[in-house]
N, C-alpha and C positions, 0 to 999 in steps of 0.2 A: 254877877260876873265873877266875883271872888269865889263863890261857891263852886262854880263850874271849873275854875282853875284848880282849886284844891282837890276836887274829885279826880280830875284828869291827872294831876300830879300823883295822887295816891295810887291810881290804877297803873300808871307808868312805873312807879317804884316797885309795885308787886310784880309786874311783868319783868322788870330788869333783874330782880333777884332770881326768878325762875329761869330766865333766859341764860344768864351766865352760868348757872348750875349745870345746864345741859350743854351749852356751847363750848365751854373750856375743855371738857373731856373729849368731845368730838373733834375739836380743833387739834388737840394733842395727838389723837389717833391718826387723823388725816396728815398731820405734819410728819409723824413717824413713818408713815407709808411713803411719803415723798422723799424723806431723807434716805430711806433704804434704796429708793429708785436712783437718787443722785449718787449715792455711794457706789453703786454698781458701775458708774462711769470710770471709777478709778482703776478698773481692770484694763482699760485701754488708754486713758490719758491721766496725767498727773494733775491733781487739783489741790490747792492749798485750802486751809480752813476758811480764809476770807472769801475765796472763790466759791467754796461750798455754800457759804451764807448768801453769796450773790445769787447762786443758782436756786437756793431756797426762796429768795425774794421773788424770782421769776415765777415760781410755782405758787406763791402766796394767793394770788387772785383765784386760782383754781380751787385751792383748799377752802377759801371763804365761800366760793360759789356753791360748793357741794355740802357745806356744813350749815350755812345760815338758814336755808329753808326748813330743814329738819329741826333745827334748834327752835325756830319760830313756832312751828306746829306744836311741838311738845311743850314749849314754854307757855303757849296760849292755853292749852288744855290744863296744865298745872295751875296756872294763875286763876282761871275761871272756876275750876273745881275747888281750889282752896277758899276762894271768896264765897262760893256757894255753901260749902260744908261748914264754914265758920259763920254762916248767916249774915255775912257782911253785904252781899248783894241784896238780900231781903231788906236789910236796913236802908240801903240806898234807894230801893224802889219805894219803901215806905216814906222816905223823905221827899219824894216827888220825882226822882229820876225814873226813867223807864228803859226797857230793854233796847228800844230803837236808838236812844241816845247813847247807851252803853256801847252798842256795836259801832256807832258813828265815831266814838272816841278811839276805839281800837283800830278803826279803818285807817287812821292816819299813821299808826305804827306799821300796819301792813303795807301801806303805800310807800313809806320810807324804805322798808326792806326791799320792796320790788324795784324801786329806783336804784338802790345800791346794787342789786343783783344784775340789773340791766347794764349798768356802767361796768361792772366786773366782766360780764360775759361778752358784751358787744364791743367794748373799748379796750379794757385792760388785758384781758386774756389773749386776744389776738396779738397784741403788742409784746407781752411777756413770752408767749410761746415762740415768737420769731426771735426774740432776744436769746432765749434758751438754745435754739437751733444755731444761731449765729455764734454763740459762745462755744458750743461743741465743735463747730467747723473751724473756728479760729484756733482752738487748742489742738485740734488734730493737725492743722496746717503747720503749727509751730513745733509740734513734737518731732523728735528725731525718730526715724524708722528703726524699730528694734526687733530684730529677728533672733529668736532664741535657739540654741543648738538642740538637736534631737527632739524637735517638736513638730508634729504634723499639722497640716491645715493652715499654716501661716501664709499671708498674701502680701504681695507688693503690686498694687494696682489690680490688674486682672490676672496676675501670675501667681501660681502656687510655688512656695519656696521651702526647701528643706536644707538645713545646714547640719553637718556632722559635728563640727567643733568651732569654737570662736575664741580668739585671743585679742583682747581690747577691741579695736575697730576692724580687725581683719577676720573674715570668715573663711573657713577651710572646708574643702569637699562639699561644694554647694550644688544642689540640683534644682532646676527651675522647670516647671511644666505649664504650658498654656493650652487650654482647651478651646478649640475653635470649631463650632459646628458647621460654619459656612465654608471655611477654607480647609486648612490642615492643622492637626495637632503638632505642637512643637515641644521638644525636650532639649534642655541645655545643661551641660555638666562642666564645672570649672573647679580647678584646684584651689583658687583663692578668689575672694570678692570683697569689695569695700563699698560703703555707702557714703555719699556726700550730699548734704542738704544746703542748697544755696537759694535763699528767698523762696522756699517752698517748692523749688525745682530739685527733686531728688534724683541723683544719678547713681545707678548701680553698675559698678565696673567689674567685669568678669575677666579673669586672667588664666591663660593656659587651659583651654577647654575644647569641648566639641559640641556641635549642635545637630539635632536630628529633626527632620520633618516627616510626619507620617501622613500619607494620603492613599486613596484607593489605588493609585497608579504605582505605588512603591514607596521606598524609603530613601531619603536624601540625607547626606551627612556632610558637615563642614568642620574643619579644625581652625581654631583662631588663637592668636596670642593675647588679644585684648578686644573686648566688646563692651559697649555701654548701653544700658537700658535706662530710659528717662521716664519719670512720672511727675506730672505737675499736680501738686496737691490742691491748687486753686482752680483747677479746670472745671470743677463743679461748685464754684463759689456761691455762697448764699446770697440771695437777693431779698432785700427788705421791702415790704409793701406797707403803705399806710393803711388805716382802718378801712377806708372805702375800697381800695384796691384789694385788700385781703378778702372782704366779703364778696366782691365781684368775682374774683378768681375762684373762690369756693363755690359760688353759685353756678359756675361753668363746669364744675366737676360733678358728673352724674351720681357718684357715690356719696358726695358730701354736700350737695346743694341744699338738702333739707335740714342741715345742722343748725341754721339760723332759727328755724321754727322751734327746734328743741330748746335753744337757749332763751328765746323770748317766752315760751310757755313756762319753762322751769323758773324763770325770773318772776313770773306773775303768780306763782303758787301761793305766796303769803296772802295776796288779795283774793285769789280764787277759793282758797280753803277757809278763809276767816269765818264766813257765815255758817259753813257746814260744821266746823269745829265748835263754834259757839252754840249751835243748836243742841248739841249733846252735852255741853259742859256747863251751861247755865241751868241749874236744877234746884228744886226745893228738896233738900236731903230727907225731909220727913215723909214725903209722899212719892218721890220719884227715885227709880233705880239709876245707878251710875253706869252708863254705857259709853262713856266718853273715850276710853282707851281703845275699845273695839272700833268705834267710829274713826278714831285717829289712824288706826292701822289700815282700815278699808280706804279712807280718804288718801292716805299717803301712797298706797299701792295703786289706787285708781289714777291719781294725778301723774305719778311718775311713769305708769304704763302708757298713759296718753302721750307723755313727753317722748317716750321711746318710739312710739308709733310715728310721731311727727318727725323724729330724727331719721327714721329709715325711709319713709315715703310720704312725708308731710307736704301739704300745700297751704297757701294763705287761707283758703276757704276752710280747711280742716282746723287751722289754728283758731279762727274766729268761732267755728262750730264747737270745738272742745271748750273754749273759754266761756261761751254763752251757756252751754249745758252746765258747767260747774257753777257759774254765778246763779243761774236760774234755780238749780237744785238747792244751793245754799240758802237763798232767800225764801224759797218755798218751805224748806225744813225749819228755818228760823221763825217764819210766820206761824207755822203749824205747831211747833214744839215749844216756842218761847213767847212770842208776842201775844198770843191769845191768853196766856196766863200772867204775864208780867207787863 
């Protein structure tokens, strides 16, 4: 029993060193991509450093989900190849271990990774994605409406707004346009305008202006001394769903109902790929050529291509089918390329 424990510990130690060598750079690159994505939000809302770190935390499960499987695949190849090239696996086999026991020990590492990935994808990612959206909505609701002078394309609700000049909170020479395909287009011109935000109910007050309504029947005009336009920023308030509600809601969406199959299959990649990777990584360097990295590339492309197919038009039957094919192929190759020699 002590011998088994020491061998398992030795194999785990070798895997850990290879894994962190690959995982840390991938994690850094993935984090950088999400930080750039988060920083783009500052164009529309103000975010402090602490809030940016909070948003990064919301994206952390996604970063881990997409970096862990690739890190596992590469680390497994590096570990087994290094042990093979240093003849350490040959020594283990000479001491009584066999390739079947070796795969069994790495199976628990792959199982641990798959469990972590399932928790990340099916539980944590739905929760943090909703928290990310809720945070954006809250910051947008709290933000004061800011219309900059001499800038086109600015909106207040469904209204396009143009301001010629602005002094503190007072805007001068303002033009508002509303496009309405069903009824009539409207245009409003005012000499002055002010915004007032009261508990997310924003009021735009126009002073001394004219309004025009365009329709196929003609043009209508009104003059006014004061007119108010209201916009409730909480009218489309974010609704939080628990994990079960989230996936039920997603399953009712024709475009997203297969997404759960993608997450499940991608989470199982460490288990599905283990035997395939090991088949080309456990070699006798004196007699066999190294094709492990070519096999790694083909395996990664094949498994992720299957996951993408499941995401677009997957079914439960396809999920079981792809998983069975990957497992069967792995054990067939392992038996043919490894077990008959070791």
